[in-house]
N, C-alpha and C positions, 0 to 999 in steps of 0.2 A: 388133685393137687390143692394143697392148703397154703393160702397167702395171708399174711398179715396186712393190717390197713396200710402202713408206711408202704410197704412193696407196692400195694395195689395202686395207692396213689401216684408213686413214681412211674408205674407202667403207664397210667393214663397220661401223666404229665408228658412223658417221653413220647408216647403215641400222638399226642396232640401236637408236639412241636414238630415231629415228622410230617404229619398231615399239613401242618401250616407251611412247612418249607416245600412241600410238594405243590401246594397251591401257589405259592409264590413263583415257583419254575413254570407254572402255567401262565401266571399273569404276567410276569416280567421276563422269564427266562426262555430257554430253547424250547421247553415244551408247548409254550403258546405259539411257536412258529409252525408246528406240525399240523397239517390240514389233511382232510379228506379220509379215506380209509385207514390211513395210518394212525389216526387218533384212536378209532375203535380198537384196533388191533393192539396198541399200546395199553388202553384200558383194560381190555380183556387179559392180556399178559399179566398185567399187575394184579389183578384180582385173582386169577389162577395161582400166581406165585404167593399171594397171601395166604391162600388155603393151603398151599403145599407147606408152607412154614408153621401155620397152626395145626394141621392134621397129620399129614404123612411125615414130616421131620420131627415131630415131638418124640422125644426121647433119643433122637440122634443128635440134635443141637440142644443147648441149654434151653429149659423151659421158658426162662425169662426173655432170651433172644427171640424164640419162636413166637411167644405172645406180642412182644413188642413190634417186631418186623411184620408178622402176619397181620396183626391188628391194623397197623399203620397202612400197609399196602390194600387190605381189604376196603377199609374206610376211604382212603384216598381214591381208590379205583371207582367205588361208587360215587364219589362226589364228582370225580373226572366224568363218568357217565352223564351225571346230571348237567354238567357244564356243556358236554357235547351236544346232548339232546336239547338243552336251552338254546345254544347257537344255532343249531339246525333249524329249530322252529322260529326263531327270530329272523333268520335269513328267508324262511319261506313266508311267514306272515308279517314281517317287518316289525314285530313287537314280540314281547314275552307274554303268552296267555297264562293267567294266573291259575285257572282250573287245572291245566295240564301240569304246571309246576307243582301245585298242591298234590295232585294225584301221584307225581313221581316222589315226593317227599314222603307221603303216606305209604307208598309201596315200599320205600327204602326202611322206613321204620318196622313196617310188618315184617320185612324181610330180616331184620335183625332180631325183631322180638320172637320170631318163629325159632330162632337159633339161640335163645338166651340161656338155655340150660348149661351151656359151657361157660367157663369162666372167661375164655378169650373172647367169645362173642358178647359176654356181658360187658367186658371192657371195651369192645368195639362200638357197643351202643352208647355207652357214656362218652367215650373219646368223640364220636360222631356229633353227640350232642353239644359237647363243648366246643368243638371245631366250629360247628355251625353258628352257635352263639357267638364265638369270637369273630368269626368271619362278618356276621351280621352287624355286630357292634363296629367293627372297622368300617364297614361299608357306610354305616349310618353316620359315623364321624366324617366321612368324605362328602356325604351328600349334605350334611349340615353345613360344611365349609362353603359348598356351592350353593346355598340357600335354596335347597330343593325340598326340605322337610316340610310337611304340612304345618300349618300354623295352629291346627287344633290341639289344645292342651290335653284333652281327653285320650286322643290316639297315642301321643307321646307318653302320657302316664300309664296308659294301658300297657304299652310295650315294656316300659321300665319295670312295672309290677311283674309281669309275666316272666320276663327274662331273669329278674332277680330271684323271684320264687324258684324258677327252675335250677338255677345254680345253688341256692340254698338246699334245695331238695336233694341234689346230686351230692353235694358234699356232706350233707347230712347222713346219706346213706353210705358214704365212704368212711366217714370219721366216726360215726356212732357204732355202725355195725361191728360186732366183735367176730363175725364170720363172713368175711367178704365173699366167700365162695357159696354162701347160702342162696336159695332161689329168692329174688327180689318180689316174687309174687306169692300170694298166701294160697292160692289154690281156690279161693272163693271167686267163682266167676265174675260175679257183679262188681266186687272189689277190685280185682285185676282189671276188668274192662274199664273201670272209672279210672284207675292208675294210667292204663294205656292211653285213654282219652286225654288225660291231663297232660301227659308227656306230649302226645300229638299237639295239644293246643298251645302248649308252652313253646314248642318249636315253631309250629305253622303261623302262629299270630305274627311274630316278629319278621318271619320270612316274607309272609304275604305284605305286610308293612314295607319291606324293602322293596319288593316287587313294584309296588305302587310308586314309591319314591323313585325307583329306578326307571319306570316308564316316564314319570316327569322329566327325570335327567336325560332320557334318550329324546324326548320331544324338544326340550330346550337345546340339547346337543345338536340335534338335526337342524333345529332352527338357526342356531350359531354357525353351524358349517355351512348351511345355505347362504346365510348373510355374508359369511367369509368368502365363499366362492363368488357371490355377486360382486363384492367389493374387488376381490381379485381379478375379475374379469373388467370391472370398471378401471381399475388401476392399469390393467394392461391396455385397454383402450386409450385411456389418457396419456400413458407413456409413449404409446404408438405414435401420438400427435406431437409429442415434444421433439423438437429438432435436436436430436442427439440421443444419447442413452443415459438412462438412470441405472445405478449400479450399486453393489456393495463390493468392496475389495478387502480381503482379509490377508494379513501378514502374519505368519507364525513365529514364534521365537526361534525355530530352527532354520529360518530364511526361506521356507516355502511361502508361497502365496497363491491366491486364487481369487475368483469372482463368484461367490455364493449365489449372488443374483445379479442379473443383468436383462434390461428390457430389450426388446426386439430391434431397437435402434443400434445395437452394438454390431449387428451385421453389416450396416452401412458405414459406420465410423471406423470398424477395424477389418471389416470382411471376414469376421468368424463369428460363429453361433455361440449361443450363451452356454450351451453344454459343453463345447470345446475348451472352454476356460473355467467351467465350474470347479474344478479339482486342480487346475495347474494353469497359471497365467504365463508361463514362459513363452508361449506362441504370440501372445500379445505384445510382451515387453520387446521380443525380437523385431517387432515391426515399427518400433520408434527409431527415428532417424539416427545413425550412429553418433552424429555430432551433437544430439540433443539427449541421447540416452543416458549418460552419466549424470547429467544435470537433473534430469527427472527423477532417477532413482535417489540422488542426494536429496531432493526436495521431499520424497516420500519418507526417507529416513529422518529428517529433520521434523516433519510433521508427526511421525511417530514417537520421537523423543519428547518433543514439547506439547504433544497433542494439541496443536494449534491447526486451524483450517488449512488444508493444502490447497493450493491453486497453482497452475502452471499453463504456459502456452508452449507447444512443442510441435515438431513435424513428424509425420509417419510416412512410411513408403508401403503402399498396398499394392497388392499384385495386379488389380484391375485399374484402379483409379489413379496410381503413381503417387505423386508427392501431394499431401494434404496437411493443412494446419488445423490443429486441434487446441481447444481450451477446455481445462478442467477445474472443478473445485469440489471439495469433499470435507466433511467434518469426521474427525477420527474420535474412536472410544475405545478403551482398553477393556478386554473381556477377562473373565475370571481364569481362563487358561494361559494368560499371558499373552495372548495374540491382540492384534490392532485390527479393528473394523472400521473401515471408512464407508460413510453414506455420502453419496455425491453424484454428479452428472458429468459427462464430457459430451462437447458439442464440436461440429465442424464449423470452423469459421475461416475457411480458405478464401472465399470471395472478400470477406472483410479485411483479412491479412493483405490479400493482393491490393485492396483499395488503400490500406494503410501504407503498403510498400510503395504504390503509385504516388500517394500523397506525400511521403517522404521524399521521393524522388523529384516530384514537382516543387517541393519546397526548397530542395537543394538546387534545382534548376532556378527556381525564383531568386533565391540568394545569390547564385551566381549571377543571374541577370541584373539583380539589384547592384551587385558590385561593378558589373560591367556598365550598367547604366550611370552608376556613380562616377566611374572613371571617364565614361564618355561625357557626362555633364561637366567634368572638371576640364576636360579637353575642349568642350564647346565653349565653357566659360573663359578659358585662355584664348580661344580664337576669337571670340566676341571681343574680349578686351584689346586683342591685338588688332582689331579691325579698324579702319578709318571711318567706318560708318556707325552711327549711333543706333542701338538696337534695344528693343524694350519689349516687355510682356505685361498686358494689363486686361482688365476685365470690362464688363459692359457699362459700368459706372465711371470708368475712366482711372480708377485706382491702378497705379503701377505695381506690379508684382515683382518684376525682375528689370534690371537696365544694366548695360555695360558701362565700362569706365569712361568711353567716349562721350556717351550722352550725359553722364553724370558731370563730367568736365564742361560739356558744352552749356548745361543748364546751371552750373555752379552748385551742384548738390552733393551731399554726403550719402554714402551707401547706407548709413544707419536710417536715413529717411525713408529708403525704399524698403529696408527691412521692417520699419515699423508701419508700412503702409500710409505713409503720411504724404505722398505725392499723388496729385491728380492731374492727369494729362489735360483735361479740359480747363483746368485753372491755369495751365501754362500758355494755353492758346491765346493769340491775340483776338480781342473781342470781334472785330470784323470778320475773322475767319473762323470763329467758334462754331457756327451753324454748320459751315461746310464739314469741318472735321468730325462733329458729332454725326451728321448724316452719313458720312463715309463709314464711320464705325458700326452704326446701326444697320447700315445695308448689308454688312456681312451675314445677316440672316438669310438673305437670298442668294449671295454670290461668295465664292470663296476668297476673292481679293479684290483690292481696289487699285486701279492703275495710279502710279505716283503722280503727284501733283504739288505745285510750288504753293507754299503757305508761310506763315510767320509764327513765331513763338515769342514768348516773353521771358527772360531770365529772371533771377531773383531781384535784380535791381531795375526791372521794368523795361529793359532795352529791347527792341525788337531784333529777331534773328531769322533771316531768310533761310528757309529749309526746303529740301525736297522731301515730302512725306509719302510713304506708302504703307498699307496695311493689308494683312492677310489674316484669315481665321485660323486659329490654333486648331490642329488635327485632335480629333476625338475630344472636342470640347465644344460646349453649347454658348459660352458666354466669354470666352477668352480670345485674345487676338495678339498678334505679333506685329509690331511696328518697326519701320526703318526710317532714319532721319539723316539726311546728307546736309552737313552745314554748306550753305551757298554763298556766305559772306565773302570768301575770297573768290569765288567764280563771279560774284556780282560786282566786286571791285575791278576784276580784270575785265568784265564785259562793259563796265562803266568807262574804263580807259580806252578800250577798243572803240566803244561808241563814239567817246569824244574825238578820238583820232580820225575815226571814219567821218564824223561830221565835219570836223575841221577840213580834212581833205576833200570831202565832197563839196563843201562851199567854197573852197578855194579852186576847185576844178570847174565848178558849174559856170562861173562867169567867163573863164576864157573859153570853155567849150561852147558856150553860147555864141561867142563871137566868132570861133572857129566855124561852127557849123553854118552861121549865117554868112560868112565870107565864101565858104565853099559853095554854099546855095548860089549865091550871085555869080560866082565863076562858072558854076555848072550850067545856070540858065542863059549865060551869054551876054549878061548885062554889060560886062566890062569889055566885050568883044569876042569875036569867035576864036575858039581855042583849036589848035591842031587835035586830031584824032587821039594820038597817044596821050596828049596833055589832058584833054577831056575825060580820058578813061581813068587817069590817075586822080583828076578832081573828084570824079564820080565815086571812086572807092574811098577817097578821104571823107567825103560827104556822108556817105552811108555809114561809115565807122564812127564818124562823130556823132550820128544820130544814135547809134547803138550804145555809145559811151554815155551820151546824155541820157538815155533811158536807164542804163545802169546806176548812173548817179542818183537820178530821181527815185528810183527803187531803193537804194541804199538809204537815201534821206527819209522815205516814208518808213523804212523798216525801223530806222532809229527813231523817228517819231512815235512809232507804235510801241517800241520796247521802253521808251522813257515817259509814255503817257502824255506826249506833247501834242499829239494828233487829236484833233477835236472833230467830232462827226456832226454834221448837219442833218439830224434826223427829221424826216418829214413823211407825210403819207404820199406813197407812190402807187401808180397803177402800173403793174408789171405788164399788162396787155399793150401800154404804151411804150414802156421802156425797152421792152425786148426788141420790137422792131428797129428802134433807134440805135440799139447796140449792134444788130446785125448789119444795118445799114453802115455804121461807122467802121465796122471791121471787114466789110465786103472787099474794099481794095486789097487789103492784106491777103485774104483768102484768094483772090484772083492771081496773085503772084505764084501760088501753089497749084492753081487751076482747079479750085475747090469752091463750092458754093455752099451757103447755108440755106436750111428750110425749116421755117417755124410751123408748129402744130400746136393748136390750143383750141378749146371749146369755150373759153370764156371771153367775154367783152369787158369783164372789169375783174380785177384781182388786186386789192388794195392791201399793202404792207407798210410798215414803218421802217424806213432805211434812208440812208445818205445816197442821193442820185449820183453824184460824181462817183462815189467810192464804188457804189454797186456797177456803174459802168465800167470802172476800172477792173474789177472782179471779172466782169463778162468778158472784158477784153483779153484778160489773161487766159481764160478758160477756152475762148473762141479761138484765139491765136494758137494756142497749144493743139487743139482739134486740127486745125487747118494744116499745121506743120507736119503732124504725124499721119496725115491721111494720103492715100494714093490719089495720082492725077485723076480728074474727072468724078471725084467722089462727092457725095453729098453729106453734109455733117447736120443731123436731124437735131432741131432745138425744140423741146416739149415744155409746156406749161400744163402742169396737173395739180390736183388737190388731193391731200392726203391729211386726214384727221383735221387737226386745228392749224394746217399750214399749207402754203403753197410751195411747190417744188419745181425747180427749173432743171431740166435735164438736158445736157449736151452730149450727143453720141456720135462718135466717129467709127470708121470700119477699117482703122489703120492695124498696125501689127501689134497693138496693145502694150501693156506696162509689164515689165519682167517682174516674176513674184518676189524676187529678193529685193525689189526696189518699193515694194509696197508700203513697208514700214518707214521709209525715209522720205516719202514723196513730198511731204508738206514741210519738210525741213528746210533750214537755210542753205542756199547755194547747193540745193539738192539736184543731182543729175544721175540719170542711170549710166552704168559703165559701158554700155553698148557704144561702139564707136561711132556708129550712125547717129546717135543722140548727139555726140559732140559736135557734129557737123551742123546741127541746128543752131540757130540763133538762141541766146538767152544765157543768164548767168545763174538760173535756179532759184531767184528769189521770188518770182511771181506767184507761185501757188503758196509759198509761206505767207506773203502779205495777204493774199486773197483770204487764206483761212483766218488769218488774225482779224481781218476786217469784217467778214462774215459774223464771226463770234462776237465781235463788239456791237454788231447789229441784231444780236440775240438769235441768230441763226445757226445753221450747222451746214457743214459742207463735206463731201465724201465721194467715194468713186467705186466703180467695179469694173474688172477687166477681165477679157478673156485673150490670152496671146494669140495674134494673127486672126483674130475674129473681130472684135470691138472693144471700146472703151466708153464708158459713160461717167461723166462727172455730173454731180447734182448739188444744188443749193437749196436749203430749206429755209423759209422765212415765215414767222408767226403771222396768221390772217388777223386783219383789223375787223 
């Protein structure tokens, strides 16, 4: 077969293109996915088919087609064999052994050279060399981009020289030769051997160079894969510690969506595995709470349109965990295919949401409580202002924080003074009473409240105002207190009028009563003559009642003197060990009328106190007479003198019926008597104990009692020791 140079070049070019396409199918196409024995079978079939085209079918099909197809199949199958063998050796040895690859290449060239007498085989040899050089050049470009080529200029220049010389030699042979079908060898053994060695060297040198670079590429590639695997494991471990899931969410232009990546935390967050939503996110979206789903989808669309960060808080309904609250944030980016890819995280914040919900509920309750408290405060203010008693709130320094209208009116103050904290309670106190009021307020550190007591205030004009003052500690406060002030001016005026009236009446009654009692005494004693029995009985009753009336008038006068401060006590040193026997002896006749006797018990021979002898005898007479009156017949009233701390204490104990509990708080009041009918039958107007208490307190002492009904009653008087 005779071929011209152009046809020969066309055949070689077309064969080379077909071989390159075949190699592309192996590298990137379906042929690269074939594995195992199938690869060997496919390579053998291609090689056999190539021989069929170049040999058996020559003459049946056009020569040009048989040469191109046969040549291409033979060369491609041989190169496919080399790829299969190289992959096999790499899998077994984990690298490409150079000497084996060089041996394969030499065997291939010898195989083609042995058949070089045929034009088709000659074409195959040249196509193989060109394809191999092109493949090697492409591979070198790839290695150069990966910075895997050696830095030696000698190796790079040697490869470029050999490759270029090989190409020039081939094209020179093709274009200059006038007889392309002429044998390429001269028949001279040495010359032909030199030419074959040159061909081998021109092809093997760059091929070995590529193998060396490829080994470097494999080493770095394996190292990069190992580092990537380590980083992947590290990322997985770190992401497993993150409270939630780290994910990638992709939304395609056709509306489909998926999670290309999701950390293991998605199983806890959504109760799905990463593989279940890797290609379709429908299952996950369905678990969003129906009331929140539309809002979440709308927020995703808005983020996709604006490419702004997506963030949302929403609820999900999970099969096992039930209702949960999630919070998510992701940064979107637009890909070349038009899809949007979000990188972000989703975390469970159910506990925080519950706390926030509880906090909102508490805030609402606090707001409601505040409004209720405000309304209650307004009602309390109205009640305070409508009260007849002055009320105030102050602190430990005496500054008034709040006051009702009654107190402001009493003191002649404006409310603006209270609002400006310009009023101090201590400055309003009467100087002689200031210490008492300060001590009362300071004592709230130990007690909750102070019993009310009478004192005086000064208004803005300096006038004294008698008041009843009580103070209590303000609840849940360390230094604030609440005070109550009752204006006693009207009461004092009425008491003064009453006292004057009683004083006048008492003085007017005292003189005629004295005369009547004296006259009745004379008649009763028989000085004016013996009286008939009935007449004497009437005189005796009148005399006795006149004595009681005289005692009542004397008590009223004493009470009036004490109330007005007109009674002057004659304080002197007294020995209680001498005074008590005298008191018992003076009251013994009275006790005998009730068939009761007194018994003194003391261990002292000297017990000195400072007191008024006559008034102390009056106090003892009141207490001893009460003990005798309320004792049973033949009882003994025990009188004891004991020492307690810095005081001497006189105790008078009877074994009568005791004092009713409802009468304890009133026993020292004016005209105080128990409601028991039997008490009414006893003598007395109920002034004795009141006068006794006032007298003892004026002598700087104290008086009190303890009682058990139907068992005993003990009255005690305490006076400071000298």
